[in-house]
Each structure stands twice: as C-alpha cells, then as structure tokens.
C-alpha positions as CSV (number, residue, x, y, z in Angstrom):
1,M,-7.4,13.8,24.7
2,A,-7.4,10.2,26.1
3,K,-3.9,9.5,24.7
4,S,-1.5,12.0,23.3
5,T,0.1,11.8,19.9
6,R,3.6,11.5,21.4
7,Q,2.5,8.7,23.7
8,W,0.8,6.8,20.9
9,Y,3.8,7.1,18.5
10,T,6.6,6.5,21.1
11,S,4.8,3.4,22.4
12,G,5.3,1.8,19.1
13,G,2.3,3.0,17.1
14,D,-0.4,0.6,16.2
15,T,0.4,-2.8,17.8
16,E,-2.5,-4.5,16.1
17,L,-1.1,-3.4,12.7
18,S,2.3,-4.9,13.6
19,V,0.8,-8.2,14.7
20,R,-1.4,-8.5,11.6
21,M,1.5,-7.6,9.3
22,F,3.6,-10.3,11.0
23,V,0.9,-12.9,10.7
24,V,0.1,-12.2,7.1
25,L,3.8,-12.1,6.1
26,F,4.4,-15.3,8.0
27,L,1.6,-17.0,6.1
28,L,2.8,-15.6,2.8
29,T,6.3,-16.9,3.6
30,A,4.9,-20.4,4.4
31,V,2.9,-20.5,1.2
32,Y,5.9,-19.5,-0.9
33,L,8.2,-22.0,0.8
34,A,5.6,-24.7,0.2
35,F,5.5,-23.6,-3.5
36,L,9.2,-23.8,-3.8
37,I,9.2,-27.3,-2.3
38,A,6.5,-28.3,-4.9
39,L,8.6,-26.9,-7.7
40,W,11.7,-28.8,-6.4
41,Q,9.7,-32.0,-6.2
42,A,8.6,-31.4,-9.8
43,G,12.2,-31.3,-10.9
44,L,12.5,-27.6,-11.6
45,E,16.0,-26.1,-11.6
46,L,15.6,-23.0,-9.4
47,L,19.1,-21.5,-9.3
48,P,19.0,-19.5,-12.6
49,L,15.6,-17.9,-11.8
50,A,16.6,-17.4,-8.1
51,L,19.5,-15.2,-9.3
52,V,17.1,-13.2,-11.6
53,A,14.6,-12.9,-8.7
54,V,17.3,-11.4,-6.5
55,V,18.2,-8.8,-9.1
56,L,14.5,-7.9,-9.6
57,A,13.9,-7.7,-5.9
58,A,16.7,-5.3,-5.3
59,S,15.7,-3.2,-8.3
60,Q,12.1,-3.0,-7.1
61,Y,13.0,-2.3,-3.5
62,F,15.4,0.6,-4.3
63,L,13.7,2.1,-7.3
64,S,10.0,1.7,-6.3
65,D,9.6,5.3,-5.3
66,K,11.0,6.6,-8.6
67,L,8.9,4.2,-10.6
68,V,5.7,5.3,-8.8
69,L,6.5,9.0,-9.3
70,W,7.3,8.4,-12.9
71,S,4.1,6.4,-13.6
72,T,1.8,8.9,-12.0
73,G,3.6,12.0,-13.5
74,A,4.3,13.4,-10.0
75,R,6.7,16.2,-9.8
76,I,8.8,17.0,-6.7
77,V,8.1,20.6,-5.5
78,S,10.3,22.8,-3.3
79,P,9.1,24.8,-0.3
80,T,9.1,28.0,-2.4
81,E,6.7,26.3,-4.9
82,A,4.3,24.9,-2.3
83,P,5.0,26.6,1.0
84,E,1.8,25.6,2.7
85,L,2.1,21.9,1.9
86,H,5.7,21.9,3.1
87,A,4.8,23.7,6.3
88,R,2.0,21.4,7.2
89,L,4.0,18.3,6.4
90,E,7.0,19.5,8.4
91,R,4.8,20.1,11.5
92,L,3.1,16.6,11.2
93,A,6.5,14.9,10.6
94,A,7.8,16.5,13.8
95,L,4.8,15.2,15.7
96,A,5.4,11.7,14.2
97,D,9.1,12.0,15.0
98,I,10.3,11.1,11.5
99,P,12.1,13.1,8.8
100,K,9.9,15.3,6.6
101,P,9.3,13.5,3.3
102,Q,9.7,15.2,0.0
103,V,6.5,16.8,-1.5
104,A,5.2,16.0,-5.0
105,I,2.2,17.3,-6.9
106,V,0.4,15.4,-9.7
107,R,-1.5,17.5,-12.2
108,T,-4.8,15.7,-12.6
109,D,-8.4,16.5,-11.8
110,V,-8.7,13.1,-10.0
111,P,-8.6,14.0,-6.2
112,N,-6.1,11.7,-4.5
113,A,-2.9,11.3,-2.6
114,F,-0.2,8.7,-2.0
115,A,3.0,7.9,-0.3
116,A,6.1,6.3,-1.9
117,G,9.5,5.3,-0.7
118,R,11.0,2.3,1.1
119,S,11.7,4.1,4.4
120,P,11.0,7.4,6.2
121,S,14.3,8.8,5.1
122,S,13.5,8.3,1.4
123,A,9.8,8.9,1.4
124,V,7.8,11.1,-0.9
125,I,4.2,12.2,-0.3
126,A,2.3,13.3,-3.4
127,V,-1.1,15.0,-3.7
128,T,-3.1,15.8,-6.9
129,T,-4.2,19.2,-7.9
130,G,-7.7,17.8,-7.9
131,L,-7.4,17.1,-4.2
132,L,-6.0,20.6,-3.4
133,D,-8.8,22.3,-5.3
134,R,-11.5,20.4,-3.5
135,L,-10.4,20.1,0.2
136,D,-10.2,22.7,2.9
137,P,-6.8,23.2,4.6
138,P,-7.7,21.1,7.7
139,E,-8.9,18.3,5.4
140,V,-5.7,18.4,3.4
141,E,-3.7,18.2,6.6
142,A,-5.7,15.1,7.6
143,V,-4.9,13.5,4.3
144,L,-1.2,14.3,4.7
145,A,-1.3,12.8,8.2
146,H,-2.8,9.6,6.7
147,E,0.0,9.3,4.2
148,L,2.6,10.2,6.8
149,S,1.3,7.3,8.9
150,H,1.9,5.0,5.9
151,V,5.5,6.3,5.8
152,R,6.1,5.7,9.5
153,N,4.6,2.2,9.4
154,R,6.8,1.4,6.3
155,D,3.6,0.1,4.6
156,V,4.9,0.8,1.1
157,A,8.0,-1.3,1.6
158,I,6.1,-4.2,3.2
159,I,3.4,-4.3,0.6
160,T,6.0,-4.1,-2.2
161,I,7.9,-7.0,-0.7
162,A,4.8,-9.1,-0.2
163,S,3.6,-8.4,-3.7
164,F,7.0,-9.2,-5.2
165,L,6.9,-12.7,-3.7
166,S,3.7,-13.3,-5.6
167,T,5.4,-12.1,-8.8
168,V,8.2,-14.5,-8.2
169,A,5.8,-17.3,-8.0
170,Y,4.3,-16.3,-11.3
171,L,7.8,-16.1,-12.9
172,L,8.6,-19.6,-11.6
173,M,5.5,-20.9,-13.2
174,R,6.4,-19.3,-16.5
175,F,9.9,-20.6,-16.2
176,S,8.6,-24.1,-15.9
177,M,6.9,-23.8,-19.3
178,F,10.1,-23.2,-21.1
179,G,12.0,-26.3,-20.1
180,G,13.2,-25.4,-16.7
181,Y,13.3,-29.0,-15.5
182,S,16.3,-31.1,-14.6
183,S,16.9,-34.5,-16.3
184,R,16.0,-36.3,-13.1
185,R,12.3,-35.8,-13.8
186,R,11.2,-38.1,-16.7
187,D,7.4,-37.6,-16.4
188,R,7.4,-33.9,-17.5
189,G,3.6,-33.9,-18.0
190,N,2.9,-34.7,-14.4
191,A,5.5,-32.1,-13.4
192,V,3.9,-29.4,-15.4
193,A,0.5,-30.3,-13.9
194,L,1.9,-30.1,-10.4
195,V,3.5,-26.7,-11.1
196,Y,0.3,-25.2,-12.5
197,L,-1.8,-26.6,-9.6
198,A,0.7,-25.2,-7.0
199,S,0.8,-21.9,-8.9
200,I,-3.0,-21.4,-8.9
201,V,-3.2,-22.2,-5.1
202,V,-0.3,-19.8,-4.4
203,W,-1.8,-17.0,-6.5
204,V,-5.3,-17.3,-4.9
205,V,-4.0,-17.4,-1.3
206,S,-1.5,-14.6,-1.8
207,F,-4.0,-12.5,-3.6
208,F,-6.4,-12.4,-0.6
209,L,-3.7,-12.2,2.0
210,I,-2.0,-9.2,0.4
211,R,-5.3,-7.4,0.0
212,A,-6.3,-8.1,3.6
213,L,-2.9,-6.7,4.6
214,S,-3.5,-3.7,2.4
215,R,-7.0,-3.0,3.8
216,Y,-5.8,-3.1,7.4
217,R,-2.9,-0.7,6.6
218,E,-5.5,1.8,5.5
219,Y,-7.3,1.5,8.8
220,A,-4.0,2.0,10.6
221,A,-3.1,5.0,8.5
222,D,-6.6,6.5,9.3
223,R,-5.9,5.9,13.0
224,G,-2.5,7.5,12.7
225,S,-4.0,10.6,11.0
226,A,-6.6,10.8,13.8
227,Y,-3.9,10.9,16.5
228,L,-1.6,13.2,14.5
229,T,-4.2,15.8,13.9
230,G,-6.5,15.2,16.8
231,A,-9.5,15.5,14.4
232,P,-10.8,12.3,12.9
233,S,-13.8,14.2,11.6
234,Q,-11.5,16.1,9.2
235,L,-10.3,12.9,7.6
236,A,-13.8,11.6,7.4
237,A,-14.9,14.8,5.6
238,A,-12.0,14.5,3.2
239,L,-12.8,10.9,2.4
240,L,-16.4,11.8,1.8
241,K,-15.5,14.7,-0.5
242,I,-12.9,12.6,-2.4
243,S,-15.2,9.6,-2.9
244,G,-18.2,11.8,-3.9
245,T,-16.0,13.5,-6.5
246,M,-14.9,10.2,-7.9
247,A,-18.4,9.6,-9.2
248,R,-18.2,12.7,-11.4
249,I,-14.8,12.0,-12.8
250,P,-14.9,10.5,-16.4
251,Q,-14.4,6.7,-16.3
252,R,-11.6,6.9,-18.8
253,D,-9.6,9.1,-16.3
254,L,-10.3,6.7,-13.4
255,R,-9.3,3.7,-15.4
256,E,-6.0,5.3,-16.3
257,M,-5.2,5.6,-12.5
258,E,-6.7,2.3,-11.5
259,G,-3.4,0.5,-11.7
260,M,-2.1,2.7,-8.8
261,N,-5.1,1.9,-6.5
262,A,-2.9,0.3,-3.8
263,F,-1.0,3.5,-3.3
264,Y,-4.0,6.0,-3.1
265,I,-6.0,7.1,-0.1
266,I,-9.2,6.3,-2.0
267,P,-9.1,3.8,-4.9
268,A,-9.9,5.2,-8.3
269,L,-12.4,2.4,-8.9
270,S,-13.7,0.3,-6.1
271,G,-16.5,-2.0,-4.9
272,S,-18.5,-2.7,-1.8
273,G,-19.9,-5.8,0.0
274,L,-18.3,-9.0,-1.2
275,A,-16.2,-6.9,-3.7
276,E,-14.3,-5.5,-0.7
277,L,-12.6,-8.8,-0.4
278,F,-10.9,-8.2,-3.7
279,S,-10.1,-4.5,-2.9
280,T,-6.9,-3.0,-1.6
281,H,-9.0,-0.6,0.5
282,P,-11.8,-1.0,3.1
283,A,-15.3,0.1,2.2
284,L,-15.8,3.8,2.9
285,E,-18.6,3.1,5.3
286,N,-16.3,1.0,7.5
287,R,-13.6,3.6,7.5
288,L,-16.1,6.3,8.5
289,R,-17.5,4.2,11.3
290,R,-14.0,3.6,12.7
291,L,-13.2,7.3,12.5
292,Q,-16.3,8.1,14.4
293,Q,-15.2,5.6,17.1
294,L,-11.8,7.3,17.2
295,E,-13.5,10.7,17.6
296,L,-15.1,9.3,20.8
297,E,-11.9,7.7,21.9
298,L,-9.9,11.0,21.5
299,E,-12.6,12.9,23.5
300,G,-12.0,10.4,26.3
301,R,-15.5,9.1,26.4
C-alpha cells in the first residue's frame, strides 16, 4: 500500500477537503456579510431577528442528530442487537482514531446509510434494512467507512452551519416584509426592492456553494473509505448495487426520503450532467472513476 491508513489520518486527512471547505465557507461568510450590510442600508432593524437566529442556530447545532434520527425513523441498536455492525464499526473507528459512533437501523426497503451528529463524540451512523439485505459484508464495511469518514471530517456540522446561514438570510427577507424597518428609512418601497434583490442573489450564490461543498465532501468520504478498508472496489460495488436498486424502488418511497438526500451515501432521487450542479452528490460515474484511481494509488502504481 502506497500510504498506510494511519499515515493518512494522522497527517490531517484530506488536505484538499479542508482547503475547499475553508474557501467555500469564507465565500459564504462574505456573501452573508454583504447581505447584512445591504439590509442595514435598507433600514432594517436586525437586533430582534439576530436574537432569534442565535437561538435557532444553537438548537439546530445541538439537536440536529436527534432531529435527523427522528425524521428518518432510525432506532439506536445495542451491540447485542446488531453485533456484526458494532464489531465492524468498532474496528474502523479504531483505525480512524475516533470514538465509535452509535449504531442505528432504519426499517425501509430503500438501501442507504447516513451519519449524524455535530462531532465524533456525539455521532450516530445509521443503515437501512434495505442496504443490509442487499450488500455483502465487505461492501457494508466500505459503506460504514464512508460514513465514518464523514464523522471524522465533521461534515455534518459544517454543512448544517453553512445551510443555516442561508436559512437566516431567508428569515431576514421574510422579516422585512412585516415592517422590520426603522423610521430612518422613508422610502420603504425602494428598501423592500433592495432586500428582495439582495435575497435572491444570496440564495442563488449560497445554493451552488453549499452543493459544491456537499459534493466534494462525498468525494472525500469515498477517499476515506478507500484508505480505511484498503479496498476502493468494495465501495464501488456497493454504490453500483445501491444505485441500481434505487431504480426499482417505488417513486413514492423515494420521494418520501428525498428531503434527506444531503445525508445519504446515494441520493434517493438524483440527476446527471448539468443536473449535477443542483445535486448534493457527485454523479455516480465520477465517483466510480475516482475510486478506480484510488485503487491504483493504493496498489502503489
């Protein structure tokens, strides 16, 4: 193996991921600061909504894992209930040098998996019964390693924070519609127009930045899985099985899970080509190509 798992993780993991996250979050921060300046120029009183935003941010940050588990119907299982899952995850967590996350199972025929939790110490990794029924044990391990890499990279917390800022921008826009202006601004019509224009720009820019960040975090988690298991081909096989099965799942079932796409290893409903720009996940073909390159890298070629 060209580079051991321990070397890769102790050297800081995926440096490119860290750089891209920093750049995207910097751009998002710049966009939101510009938006706040525009709102201030429009005469909007920001203090009341700022206090609400702080409360919402804290709630979302500390309760996001519980909300995700509740919305998906995931149930935490003990080592006696799922000994094989716990054993595989414990071994992978030791390799990644992080605490073993809790294990949850979602009873649905849709094959998928996701990670939740703001930090490695509070993480949960959930798999569906549909995934366990369709994948071989080495493929399940590759999927667990992918989700564990999300945990180690703190992807869930970062994407949650980034998405929350976009939500705050929307709330500020709505607030402006209900008289959230100080008396210093007489021309309220122009102020409303300025707020709406700024809101549209902020939403469009943040939409694409957050999705670009989300897609790259999937590439990085694929890479983490490859190093943890030493077998990129197993993850590739799992992705192919999961995506192939999706086509046979009733559209109604997929639509019910579509709202959680950002958390899944494979989105319930997705697109290709230009549609990938609007997706939280890279196209399957691109992920498989990168995994093939990782196979060669790990073989030292």
